[in-house]
Structure formats: structure tokens, C-alpha cells
N, C-alpha and C positions, 0 to 999 in steps of 0.2 A: 492548447487548455480548450474544452471545446464547452460551454457557456455553463451547462449544468453539473461538466464537474469543478466549475467554482461557486454552484451549489454548495455541492456537499463539503468545500474546504472551509464554508462561510460559517460550520460548525451547527451545534442544535439550540439557538435560542429561537424563540418563537411569540406569537402575539396572537390573543384569543381572539379569534374571529366569528359571528355571527353567521349559520348552518343553517341552514330550514328541514333539517330532520335528524335522524340519527346518525355519527358520524362511521360506525359500526365499519362499512363497507366500502370506505372511501380508503385511499392510499393516504398516509399522513406522511406526503413526500417530503416535506417545505418543515421550514421553521417557523411553526405555526403553531404552539401549545400549552405554553408555559408562563411567556411573555406577555402582560396585557396592552391594550393596544393605546396605551396614553404611555409609557412604557416604551413603547419599539420606539419610537422614535427621537433617543434623546443622542444620540449618535450618528454619524456616519456609517458607522459598521452593521449597526442594525436597523437602517431606513437601506442599506444594502439590501438587507436580507428581507426583508418587507418586502421589494419587487423582486424577488428570486421566488418569494412563495406564491407570487402573481402568473411569477413563469410556470413553477413546480404543477400549478393547476391543467396543461396541459398532457399529464401525467394521468389523469382522472379518465375513468371511463365517458364515452361516448363524445369526449371534446375534441383532443388531439388521439390520443389509445383508445383502440377496441374501433376503431373505424368501421373495420370490414366487416361487424354486424351491419353497419348500412348498408352495406353496399350491393342491393337488389340487384342490379343491373349485373354484375358481375360474377357476383358469388350471389350459392344458395348454398345454407346451411343441409350438413346434412339430415337425418329423419331423427336422428335422437335430440338436437338441437337445431329443430324448424323452427327458423325467426318466424314472430309473429305476426309479424307485420304484412309476411304470406300466407297467411295460414286465414286472416278476415276475422277473427274471435278472440282481438283485443277490448279491455272494457280501460273506463278511467283509473281500476285501480291497477294495470298493468306496472309491471317493477321497472318496465323502461321507460315509458315518461316519468315517474317521481325520480327514478334516479339523472337523466339527463335535466328534468326542472334544477332539481337539487345542487346538483355540480357545478352548474352554468352561474346557479346562483351563490353560490360557496365562491364564484372567481369572483363576481360581483361586487362581492361586498368589500373582499381584499384588494379589490383595484379602489373600490370608496374608502376605504381606510387610507389607501395609500396616498388617495388626492387629497388626502382632507387635512392630513397629516404629515407630508413629509415636508412641508415647509418651517414645521417646526426642528428641523434636524439639522446642523451647521455643516452645510451645505451651500458650493459655490451657489453662484446663480445658475451657471451654466448648466451643470448638475443636476440641481435642483428642477430647474426646462428640461431634460432630458427624463430624467426621472418619470416625473408628473406626464410627458406626455408619452413615455410607455406605457404608464397606469389607464391611461387614457386610452388607448390602441388596444388593451384587452378590454375595458369593459365597454367600448365598441364593439371586440370579437365576442363577446359574452351573449349580448343581446344580438347581437347580428345573428346569432346560431338559434340562440330563442324564439325570434320572431321569425323565422326560418320555417315552424312546424307548429309553434303555435298561434302566432297570425295575431298581435298585441297578448304584452304580459304585463304585469306590476311593472313599474317604474320607481326604480330606488337611486339618488343620486349621493346621498350622505351615508357614512355608517348609520347602521340598524341595531335597534337592538329585538330581539326577537317579540319581544311585549310589542313593539310597535311595525308589528308589521301584519297591516291592516287594511292595505290597499287593496283595492278594487283592480281591474284590466284595465292598461292604456291602450286606446287604439292601435291596431297596426302603423300606421301612417305615424302617428306619433313616435313607437319608438326606433323607428325609421328615422326621422326628423332628428333625433338625441344622438343616433348611432353617427351621424352623420356630421350633426355636430363638433361630436369628441373627435371624431378622425379629421375632420377642419381643423382643428385646434392643432393635433397630432403634425399636418402637413404645415399650418406655420408657426412650427416652433423653429426656430433658428437652431437650435441647437441636439436637434435631430438629425444623426447626418442623413444622406439620399440612401446610403449601401456600407455595407462593411466589407472588407477585401476577406478573399482567400484566407485562412490562416491568421488571420486577428483574435485576441482573446476574449472582443465581444464579438465574435460573430456571431448569430444567432437571438442578438439582440433586435429590440423593433427600430426600421427605420422609416423614412417616409415614404417610399417603393413598399414598403408594405403598407403603410397606411392609406396611398393611393390605389393600389390592388385591389384593397379591401372595401375603400370608397366607389370601386368601381359597381363591384359585383351589386353592392348595397343599391345602386342607379341601376344595374337589372333588375333587380326585383322590382323598383318605383314605375322601371320604363319611363328612364330619364332615358332616353339612348345618347342623344347627343352629351351628356355627362359622364355618361359611361366611356365613351368611345375617347373622351378629353383626358380621364382619367389614368386608362389604360395606356393611351397615348405618355404620358409621362413617366410612368414605367421605364421603357424602353429606352428612353433620354435620361436614366439615370443610372446607367448601366447595364442594364441588365440583357442574357440575350439567351437564346436555345443552346442547349447543349451541343457543343460542336463533335460529335460520336454517336455511338452505338449507344439507339435504343435501349436497348438491355444496360447496358454500364452505366445510363443515368442514377439506377438505383441498387448506384453498389456504393459500398461507404467511401472510396476512393475519390468519388466523384461528388458527393453530397451537399460541399461549399463551393458548386459550379455555378457560372453569373447566372444560370436557369433558377436554383431556389433563391425564393421570395420572405417564406414565411416556412421555418420547417421546428419541429420537433424535434429538439436535440437528445440523441441517443447517445448513451456510453453504455460498455458492459460493466455493466454493476446490477446490484439487485436496485430492483424501483428505480431504474433510469433506465433503462432499454425500452425495447419495443417487444412487441409476442406478437408480430404478422408472422413470422418465420414459421412461430412455434404451431402457429392456428394455420398459414397458408401450406407448410413443407406436409411432410408423408415421412414411415419411417425410416427412411435413407435418409437423413437431413441429419446433421449432427448434430446429436443429442436425443434423438428421434422426435420428430415433430407430430403433431396430428393434423391429418384433413380435415380439421372439423368446416371448415369453410373453402366449398367448392366451387369451381369456375360452372355457370350455367350452361348447357350446352348451346339451347336458343344462341347465345352470346354465342356460342364459338361461329356458331354457324354463320354470323351477319358477318363476318370479316370478309372484306370486297376481297376478290381475284386483283393478282397483280396489275390488271390493265385497268381497273375500278369498275370493273362489271360484278354484278353480286353473282356472289356465289349459289351454284345450286350443284346437287351430290348427283344431279341422274346427268350433269355433263361430264361426269367421273365414273359414275356406274348406274349403266343407264337400267332404268326403270328400280332405280333405290326408290323413291318416295311413294311407289303404288304398294310398295312390301310394305308388311306388318314390321314394327318396330323389330320385333324377337327374332322374323327370318331373317333380316338384314344385318343382323349382329354377325355373321360367318362373313361379313368383309372385312370384320375390326379383329378378326381369331388371326392366330399367329402360326410360323409356318411349321412346316413337320409336326403336327399335334400326335399324341399316341392314339390307338383305337379306342379306349378306353375315354380319353380326350374329348376324340368327335361322337362316342355316343352322349356324352353327358350333354353335349352342345348341342346334339337333335334332339336329344328328351327337352331340352330346355325354347325349343323353336328354331333354332338356327338353319337355315335351306342352305343344309351341306351340300347340295347340289354341285352350286355357286364355287363352293370350297377350293383352293389352289394350292397344294402343300408347298409348295415350292418357291409359290408367288402371291401370295396374298398378303405381306407384309409390302411390299416396292406396291403392290395394288394400291393399298390406303396410304400410303408415306405422298403419294401423287398429287391427293386432295388435298396434303398440305402447303405441298412446294410452292404453288406457283399464288401465294396468298399475300396478304397485306402481310409484311414482315411482322407487325406487333402480335401477329398473332403466336407464334413462335417464339415470339420472345415473354409473352404473357404468360402462358399457356404450356403445358408439356402436354403434349399432343399425341396422341399413340407412335407405337414404334419412334419416337422422338427419343434424344440421350437429357440425363440429367447427371450432371457432377456431383454425387453426394460423399456420401460418410457413416462410415460404419468405427465406430471407436475414435480412436487417432487417426483412422485412415481413410482416405479416401479412394474413389472407386468410382468407374463412368457404368451407369446403370441406362433401363432403355425400358418405358411403360408397354408394356406387353399383358395379353390375356388370350387364353385365361393364365393367372399366375404363378411361376414354377418356385421362382424365385431362390435364391441363397444370397443375405447380406455379403456375404466376403467370400463368394464365389459364383462358377456360371450357374448359371446363366444372368447374373446379378440384371434377375428382373428389380423396378419400382415396389419395395414394400407401401402399403398400405393399411388405414386403420377398416378401408371396407373394398379388402382381398376378392370377397365374392362378388363383387361387383365393380365393375369399370368405367370410371369418370375421369372428365377433366380436370389436370389438375394446376395448381400456382406457380408461377417460377419469381415469378417478380415479387419481390420483397423476400425470396427465401436465398437463406445462406447457399453458396455452395463446398464441397469440399469439407473439411475437417477441422479450416483455420480461420476461415471470416467471420467465425460469432463467438462470443467470449458463452453465451448461453443461453440456451432455446426461449428461455422466459426473459432474456435481456438479452435482445442482439442489441446492437452501435449501431448498425444501418439508422441513420435519419429519414423520416417520413415527411414527406413534403406537404405541408396544408394549402399554400399557396405559388404555383412557380410561371413561371415566365409563358411555358404553354400556354396553361389556362389563361393568361391575360392576352396572348396573343388571339386566341379563339373566342374569347369575350369582343375582345374590341370587334372581330370580323361580325359577333352574334349582331352589338351594337350597332354598325354600320347599315348592315341586311336590316335589319327593323327600321330603318331611316331610309330603306328601298334598293334595291339590288343595285353592285357595283362589283366593279371590279377591283376595288381596294379590298374588299372584301375577299374574293377568290383569291389574290395575293396573299394575304394574312393566312389563308387555312394552308396555300401550298405550301406558306412556311414551316408547319408543323409534319405534313406531309411529304417533303424532300425530305427534315430531316431522320422518318422513318422509313423512305425507302418507298414509298405509296403513288401511285401513278401520280401528278398534278391537275388538279382540275384544268377546264379552260373552255372557253366562250366563241369558240372559232371553226370548228370541227362536231357539224351538232350526227356526223356517222360514230362517234369515238363515244364509249360513256362515262369517260369522263367531262363532256359537255354537262354545263349548266348554263341558264340564261335568262331565269326568274327568281326571283324574290322568295316565293316558296319550296321552289327546288331547291334552293343554296341554303333555306333555313334546314331543313332535314338535313344536309348535308352534312352542316354544323353543328349541327344535334347527333349523329352520330360519329362523326370525328372526335367530339368529346369523350363517347362513351366509348371508345374504341385506346384515346391515349390515356383516357382518365380510370379504366378501370383497376380495379381492386385498390386502388387510393382514398376511399369515400367518400369522390368528387362526386358522383352520380347520380346515385340517390335526393341529394338537393338540386342538383338540374333537374331531376325528372319531380319531385314538389313542385318546384318553380312553375315550370312548361304546364304542370297540370298532365303529366303523360303517364306518370306509374302505371296507372292502371290498364293503358294501350299496351304499354311495349316491355311492361316487367310481371305483371300479375295479369297477365291479360287470361280468357280461359284455354286453357292446356299447358299453363303452363308449368316449370314448376323443377324439380330434380330430376333427372333423367340420366339417365347411363348415356354414353357416348353415341349410340343409333338411336336414339329419342325414345327406352324406352322408361315411364315414367315411375319413379319411385314415390313420390305422393307428388299433389297435383295443388297446385298453388290457391289462392280465394282469398280474392277482393272483398275487403269490409261493406264497401261503400267509398261515396267523395269527400264523407266527412273525414275520413283517411289524411284530407289533405290539411284536416286544420285536428292540431294533437287538441286532447282535451286536458282542462285543467286537472294534476293529479288528487285523484279524493283526497288524500289527506291532506294538502293542502286547502280542499274546499274545508275537512271538517277544522283545520285551523285558524283558518280565517272566513265570516260569514259575507264579507263581500262580495266574494271568488262568486260569478256567477256559472256555472258549469256551461262549458259548450255545447253550441245547438248539435242533437246529433250524438251526444254523452252521455250518460245516465252517471251518478256515482254510485 
């Protein structure tokens, strides 16, 4: 029984907690609506429900759910849903900022309520210690998420009423200090287990390994590299390891409790308790018809290395490719045996049909994807690759072809999308396959990892490298690359593209490794914020939503370096006169 299945079984009791704004747009998933805080902690059962209400916050927007919105390297949204961060026109009144702020503070106040009141419940000393540690972990996690983007926020460590919310912002450093203190308390709590075994009814609850991993990530932000290294090393000592299998299978329900998973959003196939990743990343031939709302960046797809570790270059496969206009080189992505009408239409659209191979076009383009880092085709549906999808209750194997002819239940079984008049890369990661893998497109039961061991290994490699180039950092990265099937880095043969021998080169290799390994998981955006590279690598000139041959549908625009320090939401400034707006933003 999954952890959140236990939440459902707990019943409908609830507790009144402070919320900084209107609750209408929040998912009311937890038992938090009718029982007052004073009465919530009078029995062991109610205390359990109160703590479960904190876990439920993972299903609120921008906390555990909806992380694809921030996947600004691996994901760019279709023009109808273009991400404001990419358009460069956000204001302090933008809903993204207020919802992010409100939801995380909702979690903080639930955690504060538990921390202050759990001792009133008739709990054993061991259970009291464990539940308090879980609540402190979540308080740390919520403040961690806030501090990464707002860089200093009001600090509340006690249950607070609406009229008492009058504090100004604490410094970024002070918030990190509090987060570290809470996580240290978790680590020092003797009744918090190191790790739960797969299949345990408590699997999904907070553990010491999760606390060490999160504290290590905080030390990355504070650039205390030796401490980060030490904390990440501890996680491995507690029994976590890389999933020993195919990278694609790591994101399937069968392996969601493998030793790689450290902290994850526990999902079940029931309304309100699943994820929508499969729906938003999917296509019309995913079970119950997903929407490809969020699409993989063409620039990102092109960034994946060749199998030997060398940089991918289209000209190596299609001579002259880069000198052609995007419209002209669309010819290389056309399906075999096109009709005369299709040929005429594509020619009129700018394709250089003199380079078209009527019976070999598909095979030619497939070669450009066959000799690459295997994570490319296990993360994305690339042109002319197959996808095991569904129509109704039946499963079929589809192929991503252009132009679309389609038929969901008959030849040629083309992948059908919401954007059939354009040709994009689609996501494969987290997307349900066949007609039996998912309960509903709106509540996939596939767990969403928030911290996994690959993150720890690459985080440790970064921490070591920032103290000086080291073979140890190379070895840590190679553990991840070996599992992926990518060429291993080495320090002995300078003639090979895998050669690395200095800190700066290794730093960029670690960053790229994170970009490929965590694509579509909601991790990369926060990495780019920490490195302050978002404007250089994701929202650089010329970036934007592109068809696979590089033709722009819209162009991104960087709003300015103040985007690295999000504004206090306008509504919060209006309610609390002690909140002074962040430099570079106006209410």
C-alpha cells in the first residue's frame, strides 16, 4: 500500500491552517478543512492525519506537481501556453509568483502547526520524534524551494494567524541557516530511519537519507563544498544506489521504489493523488489521449553527445545542413514515398526537395539518432522512432512521421499530436505506454522523483570539482554515464573526446550531465538558477520553440538578470507593508 493510499484511508478529518491567499485554486487533497488546530492533535489518529496533510502539499502546484512548468531546458511550451519566464514579460503580479509563494507558505504553516502541537497527542516518544522530524524536513524543503528563487523571505517558525503576518524578508543567508538547522535535527533524530525498504507500508515517508541529500543540496547553494561532499557521501552509505537497469525503465511504476529513489511524490491511480505528467508530456496516442502541452526543445535534443562522447554536429550526417535555411533542411525529415500533393505542399513551404530520397529519407535521418547518448531516445520520441501507445482499450505501435497522415487504429499508425501541422520532438519520459500502464491521464500512478541517487552522485562530483579537479569527480560522473550507456570520461588519452583534465572543463561536463540525466524532471531549472546560467543556456538569443529542423515558432526573450531573484508577489506587498519589493521589480 503506497503512502498516499494511507492518506485516503485516514478519512476526512481536517485542521484549519493559515493560508496567505485564496484557496480556490488549490487542490484540497488533505484532511485540512473543518477541525480546528487546537483539536487536531488530541488523538494519535488525528496526529497522523495532521502530518499526512503536510505530505499532501506535494500535490499542490509548483511543489511536487506541475514541475514540468519549470523545465526550461528540456521543455518549452507550445505557443498557446508559452511560459512567461521565456517571454521576458513577467511582472510582480504574475500568477506564477503568487501561487508558488502561497502554496509553499501553506506547507510551512502546516509543518509549523505539527511541530508546535505534536507533543499534545498521546504518542510514544519514538513516534513523536519521528513525526516531528518529518515535519521539520518538510518545513526545510518548503523554505528551500522558496529561497532558491526569492532569495530571502519572511521567516515564520510558529503557527501564525493571518493578522500576525507582518514580518519583512529575512536574508537569503538566514533562511539557509534555518533550513540547515531543521535538516540537522532530522539527521540527529534517532527514530528517523535511514531508509525504508521497497514494499514497506511506510515507503515514501521522510528518511535520514533524504535529509542528508537535501542538506547537501543546500550546501551547494551556500558553496560549502566540503560539507556538500560529506552529506552526499552519507546517502550512499545508507543503502542508496543507481538503478541497475535500463534508464527508460527507471521512470516506470515497476521500479519507482528502487534504491535510486530517495524522495519522491507518491502517486496512485486515483483522482487527486496521481500526477499529470503523462497527460501534459504525452500525445493523442497516449492512453486516454494526452496533450503535448509541453514540448522538448530542439536545441536540447541537439545537445546530446554522440556515442563516443564527441559533440553532435548535423553536418557530420547531412553535409551542408547548417548552411541551409531551416525551411530548406526540413526535407531531411520527410517520410518515404510522399505523394505528389505532399511534395508540392512541402516544396511551397520551402523544403529543398532536390535532396529528397523517396525510398531512403527515413533511414537517412534515423542514422543521426542511432549513434548518440542513449538517454536521447529514452527521454524523447525522435523522428521515425516508435512509441507504444493506445487508442481506447487497445495498444498499438506508432511512429513519429512527417507529414502526418495518421490513423489511430490502422496503418500507417502515425503519432498524432495536438500540433499535427508542425513537427516537434515529444517526450517519452514519464509518458504511459500501452493501454494498461495508467489509471487515467489526469492521475498517473507513476511516482515523480524529487531527489534520486544520480542527483546525489553528480552533486558530489560538483562539490569535489569545485574544490579542485580530481579523478574522484570523474569516477562519480562515470557511474551515471555507465548506467546510461554513454562513453566514459577519462584523463589519459587527449586524442579522444572523452578526455578531461582541468576543473573548468569538468565543471561544464558535470553541468551537461545533469541536463541530460534529469531532463523533464523539474530539476534543471533550479540548477540553472543556482549557476546563474539560465540566460546563457536556455533563454539565449535565438532560443525558443522550434520544429525539429530548427524553424522557430516563437523566440524566447530574457527579461533581465533580475529574473534570478523573483519578486515578492504584489498581493503579498499589499497585505504586508513591511515587505519591500525586490530591486528590479515593481508592484
